[in-house]
N, C-alpha and C positions, 0 to 999 in steps of 0.2 A: 914288499918294501916297507920297512919300519920307519916311522917318523920319530927318530931317536931324540931330536931336540924338543919334542913335545913335552911341555911342562904339565905334569899331572894336576898341579894346583890351579892351573888356569882353565881347566875343563869347563867349569860352569860359565866362564865368560865366552867360551867358544863352542857352544853346543852345536853338534853336527860336524865338527872338525874331523878330518881323517886321521886315524891313528896307525892303520895298516891297510895296504892295498895289494891285491893280487889279480893282475889281468890274465885272462886265458884267451888266446887267439884260437878260433875254431872255424876255419873256412872263411865265409863272408861275415861271420859274427865275431864279436869280442865280448867276453863276459868279464865283468869286474866284480870282485868280492872286496868290499870296503868295510872296514871296522870304523865306526864313528862313535862319538860320545853323546850322551843325553845331558839334559840340564841337571839331572840328579847324579852326575859323575859316574855314570855306568856306560857300558858299551852295548852297541847293537850292530847288526850286520845289514848292509844293503847289497843286494845282488842285482846287477844291471846288465841287460842284454843290449848291445849296441850294434846296429846294422847300417852299413853305409849305403846310401841311396843316391841316385842321380836324379836331380830335379828336371822339370821340363825345359828349363833354360840352360841345362848342361852343368849346373853347379852341383857340388856334392853337399849332402846333408846327412845327418845321422838320426835314425829312428831309434828311440830308446824306450825300454820297458824296465821298470824298477819294482822290486819288492823289498819290504823292510822286515827283518826277522829279529825278534828280541830273544834274549838268552833263555827266558822261561819256555820258549817254544822250540829250542834247538833239538831236543831229544825227539819230540814227536815229528818234527819236520824231517830229521835225519832218518827216522824209522820209515816214514812214508816214502821218502825219496829212494831209500835202499830197496824197499819192497817193489816199487814201480820199476826201477832199473833191473832188478832180478827177473821180474815178470817179462820185460821186453827181451832181455838177453836169452831167456829160456825159450821164448816163442820164436824169436828171429835172431839167431846168434850173429854177432858182428863178424863179418868176413872181409877180407882184403878185396877192395874193388880192383877188378882187372878189366882193361879195355878188351872188347871182343870183336869190334867191328872195323878192324884195321885191314887195309889191303896192302899187298906188297907193292912198293913203289921203287922203281929203279930210277934214280935221279938223273942218270944219263939220258933216259928216254924223255924227260920233260922238255928238252929244247929241240927235239926232232920235229921236223915239219911233217905234217900229215899228208 
């Protein structure tokens, strides 16, 4: 999502403002890739992992972890991430999960008296 109405000249007044955001839903987690501005009119990236939790009182809360990545580190970060992902995929390839512990159930039998 681009923030098209974002005025480039007002960046210094709004340091940390979102310029672009990309949420990625992955199971119980959501990852947010957010482009923000610095006081020096530059961009940086925040990567946030958000996981929904149920509190003791039954209310929902979100546990968040965030990293800040500046453009001078993009190349090294990307190289490291690609190397680690390649290592994992080579050692344990991604396979489609298939349920294996199902039993055959005849729904007509569920209401029979024993």
